TIMI-132365 format. One record per residue (C-alpha): chain; x, y, z. Coordinates in nm, 2 decimals. Layout:
% residues N
<rec A, <X, Y, Z>> ...
***
This chain:
% residues 253
<rec A, <0.02, 5.74, -2.18>> <rec A, <0.37, 5.90, -2.19>> <rec A, <0.23, 6.23, -2.06>> <rec A, <0.07, 6.04, -1.77>> <rec A, <0.41, 5.90, -1.67>> <rec A, <0.57, 6.24, -1.68>> <rec A, <0.29, 6.39, -1.48>> <rec A, <0.30, 6.11, -1.22>> <rec A, <0.68, 6.16, -1.17>> <rec A, <0.65, 6.53, -1.11>> <rec A, <0.33, 6.50, -0.90>> <rec A, <0.46, 6.23, -0.67>> <rec A, <0.80, 6.40, -0.62>> <rec A, <0.62, 6.71, -0.51>> <rec A, <0.38, 6.51, -0.30>> <rec A, <0.66, 6.35, -0.11>> <rec A, <0.80, 6.69, -0.02>> <rec A, <0.49, 6.86, 0.12>> <rec A, <0.22, 6.61, 0.22>> <rec A, <0.15, 6.60, 0.59>> <rec A, <0.05, 6.30, 0.79>> <rec A, <-0.28, 6.44, 0.94>> <rec A, <-0.41, 6.57, 0.61>> <rec A, <-0.32, 6.24, 0.45>> <rec A, <-0.52, 6.05, 0.71>> <rec A, <-0.82, 6.28, 0.67>> <rec A, <-0.82, 6.24, 0.29>> <rec A, <-0.79, 5.86, 0.32>> <rec A, <-1.07, 5.84, 0.57>> <rec A, <-1.30, 6.03, 0.33>> <rec A, <-1.20, 5.81, 0.04>> <rec A, <-1.26, 5.49, 0.25>> <rec A, <-1.60, 5.62, 0.36>> <rec A, <-1.71, 5.72, 0.01>> <rec A, <-1.59, 5.38, -0.14>> <rec A, <-1.78, 5.19, 0.14>> <rec A, <-2.09, 5.40, 0.07>> <rec A, <-2.08, 5.32, -0.30>> <rec A, <-1.97, 4.95, -0.30>> <rec A, <-2.02, 4.81, 0.05>> <rec A, <-1.79, 4.77, 0.35>> <rec A, <-1.62, 4.44, 0.26>> <rec A, <-1.29, 4.50, 0.08>> <rec A, <-1.30, 4.15, -0.06>> <rec A, <-1.60, 4.25, -0.28>> <rec A, <-1.53, 4.62, -0.32>> <rec A, <-1.21, 4.67, -0.52>> <rec A, <-1.21, 5.05, -0.47>> <rec A, <-1.24, 5.01, -0.10>> <rec A, <-0.96, 4.75, -0.09>> <rec A, <-0.72, 4.99, -0.26>> <rec A, <-0.78, 5.27, -0.02>> <rec A, <-0.76, 5.04, 0.29>> <rec A, <-0.42, 4.91, 0.16>> <rec A, <-0.31, 5.27, 0.11>> <rec A, <-0.42, 5.36, 0.46>> <rec A, <-0.23, 5.06, 0.61>> <rec A, <0.08, 5.16, 0.41>> <rec A, <0.05, 5.51, 0.56>> <rec A, <0.04, 5.35, 0.91>> <rec A, <-0.32, 5.48, 0.96>> <rec A, <-0.45, 5.32, 1.28>> <rec A, <-0.68, 5.02, 1.23>> <rec A, <-0.96, 5.19, 1.44>> <rec A, <-0.96, 5.49, 1.21>> <rec A, <-0.99, 5.26, 0.90>> <rec A, <-1.28, 5.06, 1.06>> <rec A, <-1.46, 5.38, 1.17>> <rec A, <-1.43, 5.53, 0.82>> <rec A, <-1.58, 5.21, 0.67>> <rec A, <-1.87, 5.21, 0.92>> <rec A, <-1.95, 5.57, 0.84>> <rec A, <-1.98, 5.47, 0.48>> <rec A, <-2.21, 5.18, 0.55>> <rec A, <-2.42, 5.37, 0.79>> <rec A, <-2.32, 5.17, 1.10>> <rec A, <-2.19, 5.48, 1.27>> <rec A, <-2.38, 5.81, 1.34>> <rec A, <-2.20, 6.12, 1.23>> <rec A, <-2.19, 6.39, 0.96>> <rec A, <-2.38, 6.29, 0.65>> <rec A, <-2.17, 6.33, 0.34>> <rec A, <-2.29, 6.37, -0.02>> <rec A, <-2.08, 6.26, -0.31>> <rec A, <-2.03, 6.52, -0.58>> <rec A, <-1.88, 6.55, -0.94>> <rec A, <-1.79, 6.89, -1.09>> <rec A, <-1.66, 6.94, -1.44>> <rec A, <-1.49, 7.23, -1.60>> <rec A, <-1.20, 7.37, -1.80>> <rec A, <-0.87, 7.51, -1.70>> <rec A, <-0.69, 7.77, -1.91>> <rec A, <-0.60, 7.65, -2.26>> <rec A, <-0.90, 7.42, -2.28>> <rec A, <-0.77, 7.16, -2.03>> <rec A, <-1.06, 6.94, -1.92>> <rec A, <-1.09, 6.89, -1.54>> <rec A, <-1.32, 6.65, -1.36>> <rec A, <-1.34, 6.68, -0.99>> <rec A, <-1.50, 6.42, -0.75>> <rec A, <-1.54, 6.43, -0.37>> <rec A, <-1.78, 6.44, -0.08>> <rec A, <-1.92, 6.71, 0.13>> <rec A, <-2.15, 6.79, 0.42>> <rec A, <-2.24, 7.13, 0.25>> <rec A, <-2.28, 7.12, -0.13>> <rec A, <-2.33, 7.49, -0.16>> <rec A, <-2.01, 7.57, 0.02>> <rec A, <-1.81, 7.32, -0.19>> <rec A, <-1.93, 7.43, -0.53>> <rec A, <-1.88, 7.80, -0.44>> <rec A, <-1.52, 7.73, -0.33>> <rec A, <-1.44, 7.51, -0.63>> <rec A, <-1.59, 7.76, -0.87>> <rec A, <-1.37, 8.03, -0.72>> <rec A, <-1.06, 7.81, -0.77>> <rec A, <-1.14, 7.76, -1.13>> <rec A, <-1.21, 8.13, -1.20>> <rec A, <-0.91, 8.26, -1.00>> <rec A, <-0.68, 8.05, -1.23>> <rec A, <-0.85, 8.16, -1.55>> <rec A, <-1.07, 7.85, -1.58>> <rec A, <-1.44, 7.79, -1.57>> <rec A, <-1.67, 7.55, -1.40>> <rec A, <-1.90, 7.39, -1.66>> <rec A, <-2.23, 7.20, -1.68>> <rec A, <-2.27, 6.84, -1.59>> <rec A, <-2.14, 6.62, -1.87>> <rec A, <-1.93, 6.88, -2.04>> <rec A, <-1.60, 6.68, -1.99>> <rec A, <-1.70, 6.35, -1.84>> <rec A, <-1.74, 6.19, -2.18>> <rec A, <-1.37, 6.24, -2.24>> <rec A, <-1.27, 6.00, -1.96>> <rec A, <-1.27, 5.62, -1.92>> <rec A, <-1.24, 5.44, -1.59>> <rec A, <-0.91, 5.25, -1.57>> <rec A, <-0.68, 5.09, -1.32>> <rec A, <-0.32, 5.23, -1.32>> <rec A, <-0.01, 5.08, -1.17>> <rec A, <0.32, 5.26, -1.21>> <rec A, <0.65, 5.14, -1.07>> <rec A, <1.00, 5.28, -1.06>> <rec A, <1.21, 5.07, -1.30>> <rec A, <1.46, 5.01, -1.02>> <rec A, <1.19, 4.81, -0.84>> <rec A, <1.15, 4.58, -1.14>> <rec A, <1.38, 4.28, -1.16>> <rec A, <1.28, 4.19, -1.52>> <rec A, <1.07, 4.42, -1.73>> <rec A, <1.00, 4.16, -2.00>> <rec A, <0.87, 3.91, -1.74>> <rec A, <0.65, 4.19, -1.59>> <rec A, <0.52, 4.27, -1.93>> <rec A, <0.42, 3.90, -1.99>> <rec A, <0.26, 3.90, -1.65>> <rec A, <0.06, 4.21, -1.74>> <rec A, <-0.05, 4.05, -2.07>> <rec A, <-0.16, 3.74, -1.89>> <rec A, <-0.37, 3.95, -1.65>> <rec A, <-0.54, 4.13, -1.93>> <rec A, <-0.36, 4.46, -1.92>> <rec A, <-0.46, 4.71, -2.18>> <rec A, <-0.13, 4.88, -2.20>> <rec A, <0.23, 4.84, -2.08>> <rec A, <0.48, 5.12, -2.11>> <rec A, <0.83, 5.20, -2.01>> <rec A, <0.91, 5.57, -2.01>> <rec A, <1.13, 5.81, -1.82>> <rec A, <1.23, 5.55, -1.56>> <rec A, <0.88, 5.44, -1.49>> <rec A, <0.69, 5.12, -1.59>> <rec A, <0.31, 5.19, -1.63>> <rec A, <0.04, 4.93, -1.67>> <rec A, <-0.32, 5.01, -1.75>> <rec A, <-0.61, 4.78, -1.70>> <rec A, <-0.99, 4.76, -1.71>> <rec A, <-1.13, 4.82, -1.36>> <rec A, <-1.24, 4.46, -1.30>> <rec A, <-0.88, 4.34, -1.38>> <rec A, <-0.70, 4.59, -1.16>> <rec A, <-0.69, 4.40, -0.83>> <rec A, <-0.57, 4.07, -0.99>> <rec A, <-0.29, 4.26, -1.17>> <rec A, <-0.19, 4.44, -0.86>> <rec A, <-0.18, 4.12, -0.66>> <rec A, <0.01, 3.94, -0.93>> <rec A, <0.26, 4.23, -0.94>> <rec A, <0.32, 4.21, -0.57>> <rec A, <0.36, 3.83, -0.59>> <rec A, <0.63, 3.88, -0.86>> <rec A, <0.84, 4.07, -0.60>> <rec A, <0.73, 4.43, -0.65>> <rec A, <0.64, 4.59, -0.31>> <rec A, <0.65, 4.96, -0.39>> <rec A, <0.43, 5.15, -0.63>> <rec A, <0.45, 5.51, -0.75>> <rec A, <0.08, 5.48, -0.84>> <rec A, <-0.17, 5.20, -0.78>> <rec A, <-0.53, 5.33, -0.82>> <rec A, <-0.85, 5.32, -1.00>> <rec A, <-0.87, 5.64, -1.19>> <rec A, <-1.00, 5.81, -1.50>> <rec A, <-0.79, 5.84, -1.82>> <rec A, <-0.87, 6.09, -2.09>> <rec A, <-0.92, 5.98, -2.45>> <rec A, <-0.71, 6.27, -2.58>> <rec A, <-0.48, 6.52, -2.42>> <rec A, <-0.38, 6.89, -2.46>> <rec A, <-0.03, 7.03, -2.42>> <rec A, <-0.04, 7.41, -2.38>> <rec A, <0.26, 7.63, -2.35>> <rec A, <0.48, 7.63, -2.04>> <rec A, <0.30, 7.93, -1.87>> <rec A, <-0.04, 7.79, -1.93>> <rec A, <0.07, 7.44, -1.82>> <rec A, <0.20, 7.59, -1.49>> <rec A, <-0.13, 7.77, -1.43>> <rec A, <-0.32, 7.45, -1.48>> <rec A, <-0.09, 7.26, -1.24>> <rec A, <-0.15, 7.53, -0.98>> <rec A, <-0.53, 7.49, -1.03>> <rec A, <-0.51, 7.11, -1.02>> <rec A, <-0.30, 7.11, -0.70>> <rec A, <-0.53, 7.37, -0.54>> <rec A, <-0.83, 7.15, -0.61>> <rec A, <-0.64, 6.84, -0.47>> <rec A, <-0.57, 7.03, -0.15>> <rec A, <-0.93, 7.12, -0.09>> <rec A, <-1.07, 6.92, 0.21>> <rec A, <-1.38, 6.81, 0.02>> <rec A, <-1.20, 6.69, -0.30>> <rec A, <-1.10, 6.33, -0.34>> <rec A, <-0.99, 6.31, -0.70>> <rec A, <-0.90, 6.55, -0.98>> <rec A, <-0.88, 6.40, -1.33>> <rec A, <-0.76, 6.60, -1.63>> <rec A, <-0.63, 6.57, -1.98>> <rec A, <-0.32, 6.79, -1.93>> <rec A, <-0.01, 6.64, -2.10>> <rec A, <0.32, 6.79, -2.02>> <rec A, <0.52, 6.87, -2.33>> <rec A, <0.90, 6.80, -2.31>> <rec A, <0.96, 7.17, -2.26>> <rec A, <0.70, 7.20, -1.98>> <rec A, <0.83, 6.88, -1.81>> <rec A, <1.19, 7.01, -1.81>> <rec A, <1.07, 7.35, -1.67>> <rec A, <0.88, 7.18, -1.39>> <rec A, <1.17, 6.95, -1.31>> <rec A, <1.40, 7.25, -1.28>> <rec A, <1.16, 7.42, -1.04>> <rec A, <1.18, 7.11, -0.82>> 
***
């Protein structure tokens, strides 16, 4: 999991620099709509939806926007009909990449996503070519400065059934099974932590690859391009930054 922590540090530092409010709201709206379509419109019984509603509130997204996004997902509002998609492929150096999202035009989305892969030296693959490498997990990562007592937090994580607890590079990362995610998140907040680097249900690879710095940089460019696509909601991968690559990325800012 060390590679995930390094990736999270760099990813979120860059995100804070260049994310814009309007695009953030649009992405959150689609995530809320998709989560409501998959698991229903009540956050109390839909953990995925609850996470995205909380994120929307933290981003000061208007309540009406949140409710409208939920109603679109449950079919209570007329509007554009979105279809969920999953695309799988490889970046340069054999990095596995799994893309999820929703679209009103599947042909357009797959064409644009295929072009992104190919323009970065990767290739879009067949269904199932990389999905088997990933497991659904809950991830909570926190800046160590936000943690009053790491030992107490570790005990709390164990009590809540966490699969892993790691301190690395100034970040505390807890990993859970999906059904245990909300309970651990709420217990963490109750312990006094009110700011997260990451708090999400995601996919974690069974194994990782660490290509050279140049290939790593190209994969990061590909991943960030995919993340910026309007139809894409999540980009999962098994890229692990080597110490050399992490240092190079930090120097680039």
